[in-house]
C-alpha angles and dihedrals in degrees: 000000000000120000111263125215114290090240095051091048093049093047092047092047092049090050091050096047093046089067096063108014111093097176127069113285132170129201121204142144121260140172139225137156089300094056132248119351142164118259124203112197114201124188112223132177090228107028093179092061123087118263117261113267091243092060090053088057092048098047121077110246124233101332137033123192087337097312128115108247128212126188116212120190117204138172124266117285091018093113095049096044102037108022109031093024095217115165117221112231109240100201 
């Protein structure tokens, strides 16, 4: 399968994950020594623990629409505070 555009792959992956993921998540493109890739950020209560087996079944493995796929687990509120930078109203 040829690689789709970054925007199309991100939009499709978000749509797919939204069906089964009930915690905050974020999908974006990143880069490392291996080049550009897609990143799925999943908020987990215990980020150091392994993902549940059913999540492994739901997530695409290795590649998605021609893109290398990396799963990143992060603690609750990390996406809001550090990635999307949304401030919580305190009133």
